[in-house]
A tleap script that builds the chain and sets N, CA, C and O, in Angstrom:
source leaprc.protein.ff14SB
mol = sequence {
  NMET LEU ALA THR GLN ALA CYS ARG HIE GLY
  LEU SER VAL ARG TYR PHE ARG THR SER ARG
  LEU LEU GLU ALA LEU THR ILE ALA HIE GLY
  ASP GLY ARG PHE THR ARG LEU ILE THR GLN
  LEU ALA LYS THR ASP LEU LEU VAL LEU ASP
  ASP TRP GLY LEU GLU LYS MET SER LEU ALA
  GLN ARG ASN ASP MET LEU GLU ILE MET GLU
  ASP ARG HIE GLY LEU LYS SER THR LEU ILE
  THR SER GLN LEU PRO PHE GLU GLN TRP HIE
  LYS ALA ILE GLY ASP ALA THR LEU ALA ASP
  ALA ILE LEU ASP ARG LEU LEU HIE ASN SER
  HIE LYS LEU LYS LEU LYS GLY GLU SER MET
  ARG LYS MET MET CYS ASP LEU SER VAL SER
  ASP HIE CSER
}
set mol.1.N position { -7.566 157.978 108.839 }
set mol.1.CA position { -6.787 157.988 110.044 }
set mol.1.C position { -5.480 158.748 109.874 }
set mol.1.O position { -5.106 159.528 110.750 }
set mol.2.N position { -4.777 158.535 108.761 }
set mol.2.CA position { -3.513 159.234 108.549 }
set mol.2.C position { -3.747 160.733 108.389 }
set mol.2.O position { -2.981 161.543 108.911 }
set mol.3.N position { -4.795 161.097 107.674 }
set mol.3.CA position { -5.102 162.512 107.493 }
set mol.3.C position { -5.494 163.158 108.816 }
set mol.3.O position { -5.103 164.292 109.094 }
set mol.4.N position { -6.256 162.450 109.624 }
set mol.4.CA position { -6.651 162.963 110.933 }
set mol.4.C position { -5.422 163.191 111.807 }
set mol.4.O position { -5.315 164.217 112.480 }
set mol.5.N position { -4.500 162.242 111.796 }
set mol.5.CA position { -3.262 162.394 112.569 }
set mol.5.C position { -2.451 163.586 112.074 }
set mol.5.O position { -1.880 164.327 112.874 }
set mol.6.N position { -2.402 163.770 110.775 }
set mol.6.CA position { -1.673 164.916 110.219 }
set mol.6.C position { -2.279 166.224 110.715 }
set mol.6.O position { -1.556 167.152 111.076 }
set mol.7.N position { -3.606 166.292 110.733 }
set mol.7.CA position { -4.290 167.490 111.249 }
set mol.7.C position { -3.955 167.705 112.723 }
set mol.7.O position { -3.682 168.829 113.143 }
set mol.8.N position { -3.974 166.654 113.487 }
set mol.8.CA position { -3.671 166.759 114.924 }
set mol.8.C position { -2.249 167.255 115.169 }
set mol.8.O position { -1.962 167.838 116.215 }
set mol.9.N position { -1.360 167.024 114.203 }
set mol.9.CA position { 0.019 167.493 114.324 }
set mol.9.C position { 0.218 168.862 113.672 }
set mol.9.O position { 1.349 169.311 113.485 }
set mol.10.N position { -0.886 169.516 113.331 }
set mol.10.CA position { -0.817 170.878 112.812 }
set mol.10.C position { -0.514 171.006 111.332 }
set mol.10.O position { -0.204 172.098 110.855 }
set mol.11.N position { -0.599 169.903 110.598 }
set mol.11.CA position { -0.353 169.950 109.164 }
set mol.11.C position { -1.642 170.276 108.424 }
set mol.11.O position { -2.731 169.925 108.880 }
set mol.12.N position { -1.521 170.942 107.293 }
set mol.12.CA position { -2.702 171.220 106.472 }
set mol.12.C position { -2.992 169.995 105.609 }
set mol.12.O position { -2.084 169.372 105.060 }
set mol.13.N position { -4.272 169.666 105.504 }
set mol.13.CA position { -4.701 168.473 104.771 }
set mol.13.C position { -5.890 168.845 103.895 }
set mol.13.O position { -6.797 169.556 104.327 }
set mol.14.N position { -5.872 168.357 102.670 }
set mol.14.CA position { -7.043 168.481 101.788 }
set mol.14.C position { -7.362 167.092 101.256 }
set mol.14.O position { -6.472 166.347 100.844 }
set mol.15.N position { -8.639 166.759 101.272 }
set mol.15.CA position { -9.125 165.456 100.819 }
set mol.15.C position { -10.010 165.673 99.601 }
set mol.15.O position { -10.852 166.571 99.594 }
set mol.16.N position { -9.824 164.858 98.578 }
set mol.16.CA position { -10.684 164.877 97.395 }
set mol.16.C position { -10.895 163.452 96.918 }
set mol.16.O position { -9.969 162.641 96.944 }
set mol.17.N position { -12.106 163.144 96.484 }
set mol.17.CA position { -12.249 161.993 95.602 }
set mol.17.C position { -11.613 162.448 94.302 }
set mol.17.O position { -11.873 163.564 93.854 }
set mol.18.N position { -10.804 161.634 93.697 }
set mol.18.CA position { -10.039 162.053 92.523 }
set mol.18.C position { -10.938 162.627 91.432 }
set mol.18.O position { -10.598 163.642 90.823 }
set mol.19.N position { -12.060 162.000 91.183 }
set mol.19.CA position { -12.955 162.495 90.125 }
set mol.19.C position { -13.468 163.901 90.445 }
set mol.19.O position { -13.640 164.713 89.535 }
set mol.20.N position { -13.711 164.195 91.707 }
set mol.20.CA position { -14.193 165.535 92.081 }
set mol.20.C position { -13.086 166.575 91.983 }
set mol.20.O position { -13.346 167.722 91.619 }
set mol.21.N position { -11.866 166.192 92.299 }
set mol.21.CA position { -10.752 167.128 92.118 }
set mol.21.C position { -10.594 167.459 90.641 }
set mol.21.O position { -10.445 168.624 90.275 }
set mol.22.N position { -10.628 166.441 89.800 }
set mol.22.CA position { -10.474 166.675 88.367 }
set mol.22.C position { -11.600 167.553 87.835 }
set mol.22.O position { -11.372 168.400 86.972 }
set mol.23.N position { -12.809 167.357 88.345 }
set mol.23.CA position { -13.944 168.198 87.951 }
set mol.23.C position { -13.727 169.634 88.437 }
set mol.23.O position { -13.982 170.582 87.693 }
set mol.24.N position { -13.264 169.799 89.664 }
set mol.24.CA position { -13.013 171.136 90.212 }
set mol.24.C position { -11.935 171.859 89.403 }
set mol.24.O position { -12.030 173.068 89.190 }
set mol.25.N position { -10.932 171.143 88.959 }
set mol.25.CA position { -9.881 171.746 88.144 }
set mol.25.C position { -10.428 172.193 86.790 }
set mol.25.O position { -10.061 173.259 86.294 }
set mol.26.N position { -11.298 171.388 86.193 }
set mol.26.CA position { -11.917 171.750 84.917 }
set mol.26.C position { -12.735 173.023 85.067 }
set mol.26.O position { -12.649 173.924 84.232 }
set mol.27.N position { -13.523 173.099 86.125 }
set mol.27.CA position { -14.335 174.291 86.381 }
set mol.27.C position { -13.440 175.498 86.646 }
set mol.27.O position { -13.725 176.601 86.181 }
set mol.28.N position { -12.360 175.288 87.393 }
set mol.28.CA position { -11.432 176.374 87.721 }
set mol.28.C position { -10.765 176.944 86.467 }
set mol.28.O position { -10.493 178.143 86.401 }
set mol.29.N position { -10.507 176.104 85.489 }
set mol.29.CA position { -9.968 176.607 84.217 }
set mol.29.C position { -10.960 177.589 83.594 }
set mol.29.O position { -10.570 178.632 83.071 }
set mol.30.N position { -12.239 177.243 83.658 }
set mol.30.CA position { -13.273 178.053 83.020 }
set mol.30.C position { -13.578 179.363 83.719 }
set mol.30.O position { -13.905 180.356 83.069 }
set mol.31.N position { -13.473 179.372 85.044 }
set mol.31.CA position { -13.858 180.598 85.755 }
set mol.31.C position { -12.666 181.403 86.283 }
set mol.31.O position { -12.840 182.352 87.047 }
set mol.32.N position { -11.460 181.017 85.870 }
set mol.32.CA position { -10.291 181.814 86.208 }
set mol.32.C position { -9.667 181.529 87.566 }
set mol.32.O position { -8.787 182.273 87.997 }
set mol.33.N position { -10.093 180.480 88.249 }
set mol.33.CA position { -9.546 180.155 89.571 }
set mol.33.C position { -8.448 179.096 89.524 }
set mol.33.O position { -7.937 178.696 90.570 }
set mol.34.N position { -8.081 178.640 88.343 }
set mol.34.CA position { -7.145 177.523 88.230 }
set mol.34.C position { -5.820 177.803 88.940 }
set mol.34.O position { -5.355 176.981 89.730 }
set mol.35.N position { -5.216 178.949 88.667 }
set mol.35.CA position { -3.911 179.260 89.265 }
set mol.35.C position { -4.005 179.291 90.785 }
set mol.35.O position { -3.116 178.790 91.473 }
set mol.36.N position { -5.069 179.872 91.306 }
set mol.36.CA position { -5.236 179.929 92.757 }
set mol.36.C position { -5.418 178.531 93.348 }
set mol.36.O position { -4.827 178.212 94.380 }
set mol.37.N position { -6.227 177.703 92.703 }
set mol.37.CA position { -6.460 176.342 93.200 }
set mol.37.C position { -5.183 175.515 93.152 }
set mol.37.O position { -4.864 174.814 94.113 }
set mol.38.N position { -4.466 175.585 92.073 }
set mol.38.CA position { -3.245 174.790 91.935 }
set mol.38.C position { -2.194 175.249 92.950 }
set mol.38.O position { -1.417 174.435 93.449 }
set mol.39.N position { -2.169 176.539 93.254 }
set mol.39.CA position { -1.248 177.073 94.263 }
set mol.39.C position { -1.629 176.577 95.649 }
set mol.39.O position { -0.758 176.225 96.444 }
set mol.40.N position { -2.927 176.544 95.946 }
set mol.40.CA position { -3.392 176.019 97.234 }
set mol.40.C position { -3.014 174.548 97.388 }
set mol.40.O position { -2.565 174.128 98.455 }
set mol.41.N position { -3.195 173.777 96.336 }
set mol.41.CA position { -2.851 172.357 96.384 }
set mol.41.C position { -1.350 172.167 96.578 }
set mol.41.O position { -0.927 171.242 97.274 }
set mol.42.N position { -0.542 173.033 95.970 }
set mol.42.CA position { 0.912 172.930 96.104 }
set mol.42.C position { 1.368 173.221 97.531 }
set mol.42.O position { 2.379 172.681 97.979 }
set mol.43.N position { 0.637 174.064 98.245 }
set mol.43.CA position { 1.016 174.459 99.600 }
set mol.43.C position { 0.494 173.510 100.681 }
set mol.43.O position { 0.973 173.541 101.814 }
set mol.44.N position { -0.473 172.676 100.341 }
set mol.44.CA position { -1.080 171.761 101.310 }
set mol.44.C position { -0.072 170.687 101.715 }
set mol.44.O position { 0.538 170.042 100.863 }
set mol.45.N position { 0.095 170.503 103.030 }
set mol.45.CA position { 1.077 169.533 103.524 }
set mol.45.C position { 0.757 168.099 103.092 }
set mol.45.O position { 1.651 167.359 102.683 }
set mol.46.N position { -0.510 167.711 103.183 }
set mol.46.CA position { -0.929 166.365 102.795 }
set mol.46.C position { -2.159 166.460 101.902 }
set mol.46.O position { -3.206 166.956 102.316 }
set mol.47.N position { -2.018 165.984 100.686 }
set mol.47.CA position { -3.131 165.927 99.750 }
set mol.47.C position { -3.571 164.474 99.650 }
set mol.47.O position { -2.775 163.600 99.306 }
set mol.48.N position { -4.841 164.218 99.951 }
set mol.48.CA position { -5.394 162.870 99.900 }
set mol.48.C position { -6.278 162.766 98.664 }
set mol.48.O position { -7.240 163.519 98.511 }
set mol.49.N position { -5.945 161.832 97.790 }
set mol.49.CA position { -6.743 161.563 96.598 }
set mol.49.C position { -7.330 160.163 96.731 }
set mol.49.O position { -6.611 159.166 96.673 }
set mol.50.N position { -8.629 160.107 96.909 }
set mol.50.CA position { -9.337 158.849 97.125 }
set mol.50.C position { -9.911 158.345 95.803 }
set mol.50.O position { -10.189 159.132 94.898 }
set mol.51.N position { -10.080 157.055 95.702 }
set mol.51.CA position { -10.671 156.408 94.526 }
set mol.51.C position { -9.910 156.723 93.242 }
set mol.51.O position { -10.514 157.000 92.207 }
set mol.52.N position { -8.595 156.678 93.316 }
set mol.52.CA position { -7.722 156.933 92.165 }
set mol.52.C position { -7.965 155.886 91.088 }
set mol.52.O position { -8.077 154.697 91.389 }
set mol.53.N position { -8.047 156.320 89.842 }
set mol.53.CA position { -8.068 155.414 88.701 }
set mol.53.C position { -9.403 154.801 88.358 }
set mol.53.O position { -9.458 153.870 87.555 }
set mol.54.N position { -10.490 155.295 88.944 }
set mol.54.CA position { -11.786 154.705 88.611 }
set mol.54.C position { -12.247 155.096 87.216 }
set mol.54.O position { -12.992 154.358 86.571 }
set mol.55.N position { -11.798 156.265 86.749 }
set mol.55.CA position { -12.161 156.731 85.412 }
set mol.55.C position { -10.891 157.124 84.668 }
set mol.55.O position { -9.955 157.657 85.264 }
set mol.56.N position { -10.861 156.863 83.387 }
set mol.56.CA position { -9.722 157.262 82.567 }
set mol.56.C position { -9.691 158.784 82.482 }
set mol.56.O position { -10.730 159.424 82.322 }
set mol.57.N position { -8.498 159.358 82.589 }
set mol.57.CA position { -8.353 160.814 82.565 }
set mol.57.C position { -8.337 161.344 81.133 }
set mol.57.O position { -7.832 160.694 80.218 }
set mol.58.N position { -8.902 162.537 80.962 }
set mol.58.CA position { -8.816 163.229 79.680 }
set mol.58.C position { -7.427 163.862 79.567 }
set mol.58.O position { -6.675 163.890 80.540 }
set mol.59.N position { -7.092 164.366 78.387 }
set mol.59.CA position { -5.798 165.014 78.189 }
set mol.59.C position { -5.629 166.189 79.153 }
set mol.59.O position { -4.576 166.334 79.773 }
set mol.60.N position { -6.650 167.019 79.281 }
set mol.60.CA position { -6.571 168.173 80.182 }
set mol.60.C position { -6.388 167.715 81.629 }
set mol.60.O position { -5.620 168.325 82.373 }
set mol.61.N position { -7.075 166.661 82.033 }
set mol.61.CA position { -6.955 166.148 83.397 }
set mol.61.C position { -5.561 165.578 83.645 }
set mol.61.O position { -4.997 165.763 84.723 }
set mol.62.N position { -5.006 164.889 82.659 }
set mol.62.CA position { -3.640 164.367 82.793 }
set mol.62.C position { -2.646 165.510 82.954 }
set mol.62.O position { -1.745 165.440 83.790 }
set mol.63.N position { -2.808 166.553 82.161 }
set mol.63.CA position { -1.925 167.713 82.262 }
set mol.63.C position { -2.046 168.384 83.625 }
set mol.63.O position { -1.044 168.784 84.217 }
set mol.64.N position { -3.273 168.506 84.119 }
set mol.64.CA position { -3.486 169.105 85.449 }
set mol.64.C position { -2.856 168.247 86.539 }
set mol.64.O position { -2.234 168.772 87.463 }
set mol.65.N position { -3.016 166.935 86.436 }
set mol.65.CA position { -2.444 166.038 87.443 }
set mol.65.C position { -0.918 166.114 87.415 }
set mol.65.O position { -0.275 166.065 88.463 }
set mol.66.N position { -0.342 166.234 86.227 }
set mol.66.CA position { 1.109 166.384 86.126 }
set mol.66.C position { 1.551 167.673 86.819 }
set mol.66.O position { 2.560 167.671 87.524 }
set mol.67.N position { 0.819 168.767 86.634 }
set mol.67.CA position { 1.158 170.025 87.294 }
set mol.67.C position { 1.111 169.874 88.815 }
set mol.67.O position { 1.996 170.356 89.521 }
set mol.68.N position { 0.080 169.206 89.307 }
set mol.68.CA position { -0.052 169.002 90.756 }
set mol.68.C position { 1.117 168.179 91.281 }
set mol.68.O position { 1.741 168.548 92.275 }
set mol.69.N position { 1.413 167.073 90.620 }
set mol.69.CA position { 2.496 166.198 91.087 }
set mol.69.C position { 3.855 166.885 90.975 }
set mol.69.O position { 4.718 166.699 91.833 }
set mol.70.N position { 4.046 167.670 89.930 }
set mol.70.CA position { 5.305 168.402 89.768 }
set mol.70.C position { 5.490 169.416 90.898 }
set mol.70.O position { 6.579 169.533 91.459 }
set mol.71.N position { 4.430 170.142 91.226 }
set mol.71.CA position { 4.499 171.146 92.294 }
set mol.71.C position { 4.765 170.513 93.656 }
set mol.71.O position { 5.433 171.119 94.494 }
set mol.72.N position { 4.260 169.322 93.887 }
set mol.72.CA position { 4.347 168.676 95.198 }
set mol.72.C position { 5.585 167.793 95.350 }
set mol.72.O position { 6.029 167.539 96.470 }
set mol.73.N position { 6.141 167.326 94.240 }
set mol.73.CA position { 7.226 166.344 94.263 }
set mol.73.C position { 8.393 166.793 95.131 }
set mol.73.O position { 8.987 167.847 94.907 }
set mol.74.N position { 8.706 165.973 96.122 }
set mol.74.CA position { 9.835 166.226 96.997 }
set mol.74.C position { 9.605 167.297 98.042 }
set mol.74.O position { 10.488 167.566 98.857 }
set mol.75.N position { 8.426 167.918 98.034 }
set mol.75.CA position { 8.147 169.019 98.959 }
set mol.75.C position { 6.999 168.717 99.924 }
set mol.75.O position { 7.066 169.054 101.106 }
set mol.76.N position { 5.970 168.092 99.420 }
set mol.76.CA position { 4.762 167.818 100.203 }
set mol.76.C position { 4.357 166.365 100.007 }
set mol.76.O position { 4.840 165.694 99.096 }
set mol.77.N position { 3.472 165.889 100.864 }
set mol.77.CA position { 3.044 164.485 100.812 }
set mol.77.C position { 1.709 164.342 100.091 }
set mol.77.O position { 0.819 165.184 100.212 }
set mol.78.N position { 1.599 163.262 99.346 }
set mol.78.CA position { 0.360 162.931 98.644 }
set mol.78.C position { 0.014 161.495 98.984 }
set mol.78.O position { 0.847 160.598 98.853 }
set mol.79.N position { -1.214 161.281 99.421 }
set mol.79.CA position { -1.691 159.946 99.778 }
set mol.79.C position { -2.753 159.561 98.756 }
set mol.79.O position { -3.733 160.279 98.560 }
set mol.80.N position { -2.547 158.430 98.114 }
set mol.80.CA position { -3.477 157.933 97.095 }
set mol.80.C position { -4.129 156.665 97.626 }
set mol.80.O position { -3.450 155.777 98.142 }
set mol.81.N position { -5.449 156.586 97.498 }
set mol.81.CA position { -6.134 155.330 97.789 }
set mol.81.C position { -6.805 154.861 96.499 }
set mol.81.O position { -7.314 155.665 95.718 }
set mol.82.N position { -6.794 153.556 96.294 }
set mol.82.CA position { -7.364 153.020 95.067 }
set mol.82.C position { -7.716 151.558 95.255 }
set mol.82.O position { -7.008 150.820 95.939 }
set mol.83.N position { -8.793 151.155 94.654 }
set mol.83.CA position { -9.120 149.735 94.589 }
set mol.83.C position { -8.511 149.119 93.336 }
set mol.83.O position { -8.486 147.899 93.179 }
set mol.84.N position { -8.023 149.974 92.452 }
set mol.84.CA position { -7.383 149.530 91.227 }
set mol.84.C position { -5.963 149.080 91.551 }
set mol.84.O position { -5.210 149.830 92.171 }
set mol.85.N position { -5.585 147.876 91.144 }
set mol.85.CA position { -4.212 147.426 91.409 }
set mol.85.C position { -3.202 148.405 90.820 }
set mol.85.O position { -3.399 148.942 89.730 }
set mol.86.N position { -2.132 148.624 91.552 }
set mol.86.CA position { -1.105 149.569 91.144 }
set mol.86.C position { -0.640 149.333 89.709 }
set mol.86.O position { -0.385 150.287 88.975 }
set mol.87.N position { -0.532 148.094 89.315 }
set mol.87.CA position { -0.060 147.741 87.978 }
set mol.87.C position { -0.959 148.300 86.874 }
set mol.87.O position { -0.534 148.386 85.722 }
set mol.88.N position { -2.193 148.679 87.209 }
set mol.88.CA position { -3.135 149.197 86.210 }
set mol.88.C position { -3.242 150.726 86.214 }
set mol.88.O position { -3.985 151.291 85.412 }
set mol.89.N position { -2.518 151.393 87.096 }
set mol.89.CA position { -2.598 152.851 87.173 }
set mol.89.C position { -2.136 153.509 85.878 }
set mol.89.O position { -2.735 154.484 85.425 }
set mol.90.N position { -1.088 152.985 85.293 }
set mol.90.CA position { -0.545 153.559 84.057 }
set mol.90.C position { -1.627 153.592 82.981 }
set mol.90.O position { -1.831 154.607 82.316 }
set mol.91.N position { -2.310 152.472 82.825 }
set mol.91.CA position { -3.374 152.369 81.818 }
set mol.91.C position { -4.546 153.293 82.155 }
set mol.91.O position { -5.148 153.875 81.253 }
set mol.92.N position { -4.874 153.433 83.429 }
set mol.92.CA position { -6.004 154.279 83.840 }
set mol.92.C position { -5.735 155.751 83.558 }
set mol.92.O position { -6.664 156.510 83.282 }
set mol.93.N position { -4.477 156.157 83.627 }
set mol.93.CA position { -4.155 157.551 83.321 }
set mol.93.C position { -4.378 157.815 81.840 }
set mol.93.O position { -4.894 158.866 81.462 }
set mol.94.N position { -3.993 156.866 81.009 }
set mol.94.CA position { -4.326 156.995 79.592 }
set mol.94.C position { -3.132 157.138 78.675 }
set mol.94.O position { -2.748 156.162 78.030 }
set mol.95.N position { -2.548 158.271 78.592 }
set mol.95.CA position { -1.425 158.551 77.700 }
set mol.95.C position { -0.124 158.057 78.323 }
set mol.95.O position { 0.197 158.412 79.457 }
set mol.96.N position { 0.621 157.242 77.589 }
set mol.96.CA position { 1.814 156.601 78.148 }
set mol.96.C position { 2.861 157.610 78.615 }
set mol.96.O position { 3.442 157.439 79.687 }
set mol.97.N position { 3.108 158.644 77.838 }
set mol.97.CA position { 4.137 159.621 78.197 }
set mol.97.C position { 3.748 160.392 79.447 }
set mol.97.O position { 4.557 160.537 80.363 }
set mol.98.N position { 2.515 160.887 79.495 }
set mol.98.CA position { 2.059 161.623 80.677 }
set mol.98.C position { 1.919 160.700 81.876 }
set mol.98.O position { 2.204 161.105 83.003 }
set mol.99.N position { 1.489 159.474 81.654 }
set mol.99.CA position { 1.389 158.514 82.760 }
set mol.99.C position { 2.763 158.271 83.367 }
set mol.99.O position { 2.906 158.228 84.589 }
set mol.100.N position { 3.777 158.110 82.515 }
set mol.100.CA position { 5.146 157.937 83.016 }
set mol.100.C position { 5.561 159.123 83.876 }
set mol.100.O position { 6.114 158.945 84.961 }
set mol.101.N position { 5.298 160.321 83.397 }
set mol.101.CA position { 5.705 161.535 84.108 }
set mol.101.C position { 4.962 161.678 85.438 }
set mol.101.O position { 5.572 162.000 86.457 }
set mol.102.N position { 3.665 161.441 85.428 }
set mol.102.CA position { 2.860 161.559 86.649 }
set mol.102.C position { 3.294 160.524 87.677 }
set mol.102.O position { 3.549 160.855 88.835 }
set mol.103.N position { 3.376 159.272 87.247 }
set mol.103.CA position { 3.708 158.196 88.172 }
set mol.103.C position { 5.152 158.284 88.661 }
set mol.103.O position { 5.442 157.910 89.797 }
set mol.104.N position { 6.046 158.766 87.828 }
set mol.104.CA position { 7.421 158.946 88.267 }
set mol.104.C position { 7.484 159.930 89.436 }
set mol.104.O position { 8.168 159.671 90.426 }
set mol.105.N position { 6.778 161.050 89.328 }
set mol.105.CA position { 6.774 162.045 90.402 }
set mol.105.C position { 6.018 161.546 91.623 }
set mol.105.O position { 6.418 161.799 92.759 }
set mol.106.N position { 4.934 160.844 91.384 }
set mol.106.CA position { 4.102 160.348 92.476 }
set mol.106.C position { 4.779 159.221 93.248 }
set mol.106.O position { 4.697 159.176 94.475 }
set mol.107.N position { 5.435 158.329 92.555 }
set mol.107.CA position { 5.941 157.117 93.190 }
set mol.107.C position { 7.398 157.193 93.640 }
set mol.107.O position { 7.859 156.330 94.387 }
set mol.108.N position { 8.113 158.199 93.200 }
set mol.108.CA position { 9.511 158.356 93.636 }
set mol.108.C position { 9.528 158.575 95.147 }
set mol.108.O position { 8.862 159.481 95.648 }
set mol.109.N position { 10.269 157.768 95.859 }
set mol.109.CA position { 10.346 157.815 97.329 }
set mol.109.C position { 9.003 157.539 98.008 }
set mol.109.O position { 8.754 158.019 99.113 }
set mol.110.N position { 8.149 156.774 97.351 }
set mol.110.CA position { 6.830 156.492 97.937 }
set mol.110.C position { 6.869 155.232 98.801 }
set mol.110.O position { 7.800 154.430 98.735 }
set mol.111.N position { 5.835 155.096 99.600 }
set mol.111.CA position { 5.606 153.888 100.384 }
set mol.111.C position { 4.295 153.307 99.889 }
set mol.111.O position { 3.286 154.009 99.834 }
set mol.112.N position { 4.299 152.040 99.531 }
set mol.112.CA position { 3.086 151.391 99.040 }
set mol.112.C position { 2.593 150.425 100.096 }
set mol.112.O position { 3.338 149.561 100.557 }
set mol.113.N position { 1.347 150.573 100.472 }
set mol.113.CA position { 0.727 149.684 101.444 }
set mol.113.C position { -0.423 148.974 100.756 }
set mol.113.O position { -1.372 149.607 100.293 }
set mol.114.N position { -0.331 147.673 100.696 }
set mol.114.CA position { -1.409 146.879 100.095 }
set mol.114.C position { -2.239 146.326 101.243 }
set mol.114.O position { -1.756 145.519 102.038 }
set mol.115.N position { -3.474 146.760 101.323 }
set mol.115.CA position { -4.343 146.340 102.414 }
set mol.115.C position { -5.227 145.189 101.965 }
set mol.115.O position { -5.634 145.107 100.806 }
set mol.116.N position { -5.510 144.316 102.897 }
set mol.116.CA position { -6.397 143.189 102.628 }
set mol.116.C position { -7.524 143.232 103.640 }
set mol.116.O position { -7.420 143.876 104.683 }
set mol.117.N position { -8.588 142.545 103.320 }
set mol.117.CA position { -9.689 142.452 104.265 }
set mol.117.C position { -10.945 143.115 103.745 }
set mol.117.O position { -11.017 143.588 102.610 }
set mol.118.N position { -11.919 143.129 104.614 }
set mol.118.CA position { -13.216 143.700 104.269 }
set mol.118.C position { -13.151 145.217 104.171 }
set mol.118.O position { -12.293 145.860 104.776 }
set mol.119.N position { -14.059 145.763 103.410 }
set mol.119.CA position { -14.206 147.212 103.294 }
set mol.119.C position { -14.589 147.795 104.646 }
set mol.119.O position { -15.421 147.235 105.359 }
set mol.120.N position { -13.979 148.923 104.995 }
set mol.120.CA position { -14.324 149.599 106.254 }
set mol.120.C position { -15.789 150.030 106.250 }
set mol.120.O position { -16.447 149.996 107.290 }
set mol.121.N position { -16.302 150.434 105.092 }
set mol.121.CA position { -17.708 150.843 105.009 }
set mol.121.C position { -18.619 149.666 105.352 }
set mol.121.O position { -19.613 149.823 106.061 }
set mol.122.N position { -18.269 148.490 104.842 }
set mol.122.CA position { -19.070 147.301 105.129 }
set mol.122.C position { -18.981 146.960 106.612 }
set mol.122.O position { -19.990 146.643 107.240 }
set mol.123.N position { -17.773 147.024 107.171 }
set mol.123.CA position { -17.599 146.705 108.589 }
set mol.123.C position { -18.359 147.698 109.466 }
set mol.123.O position { -18.980 147.301 110.453 }
set mol.124.N position { -18.317 148.980 109.118 }
set mol.124.CA position { -19.023 150.005 109.897 }
set mol.124.C position { -20.532 149.814 109.781 }
set mol.124.O position { -21.264 150.016 110.751 }
set mol.125.N position { -20.995 149.426 108.593 }
set mol.125.CA position { -22.413 149.169 108.393 }
set mol.125.C position { -22.860 147.988 109.251 }
set mol.125.O position { -23.913 148.042 109.886 }
set mol.126.N position { -22.060 146.922 109.270 }
set mol.126.CA position { -22.374 145.759 110.082 }
set mol.126.C position { -22.429 146.127 111.563 }
set mol.126.O position { -23.292 145.640 112.294 }
set mol.127.N position { -21.508 146.987 112.005 }
set mol.127.CA position { -21.525 147.432 113.401 }
set mol.127.C position { -22.776 148.231 113.702 }
set mol.127.O position { -23.394 148.059 114.753 }
set mol.128.N position { -23.155 149.115 112.769 }
set mol.128.CA position { -24.332 149.952 112.983 }
set mol.128.C position { -25.599 149.110 113.082 }
set mol.128.O position { -26.464 149.375 113.916 }
set mol.129.N position { -25.703 148.093 112.228 }
set mol.129.CA position { -26.878 147.223 112.252 }
set mol.129.C position { -26.946 146.483 113.588 }
set mol.129.O position { -28.019 146.383 114.182 }
set mol.130.N position { -25.816 145.965 114.064 }
set mol.130.CA position { -25.830 145.233 115.316 }
set mol.130.C position { -26.086 146.172 116.499 }
set mol.130.O position { -26.671 145.758 117.499 }
set mol.131.N position { -25.654 147.428 116.392 }
set mol.131.CA position { -25.905 148.404 117.454 }
set mol.131.C position { -27.398 148.698 117.614 }
set mol.131.O position { -27.870 148.991 118.713 }
set mol.132.N position { -28.133 148.615 116.501 }
set mol.132.CA position { -29.565 148.939 116.529 }
set mol.132.C position { -30.443 147.740 116.857 }
set mol.132.O position { -31.657 147.891 116.994 }
set mol.133.N position { -29.861 146.556 116.986 }
set mol.133.CA position { -30.700 145.396 117.274 }
set mol.133.C position { -30.713 145.074 118.739 }
set mol.133.O position { -31.373 144.123 119.156 }
savepdb mol mol.pdb
quit
């Protein structure tokens, strides 16, 4: 919903499941597109990273995430969604020094919203089932 509203207001938005972004960055390193991809991410008004922290990051992934957060810090918006409690993000990143640097840039001037309730996917599935009966 927030990303859709941003688009409606003329802002550029890119959405990634975090694991797919990290995979795309790894591939971009190999085929020479890394600089172009990182520049595109830096220019995007709203970057949405879904499913943050489901997998521990490798050293290269931590370094890439630090570059992204450094480029965006104070200039563009980043929206993170995660089922992992915020208190566990540091551990999920892996390396304490890089985790500090990433989270410092990500969380400085951030707004944290803790949502409760059923999964939207489950609720939508329940609606779809009742619609067909």
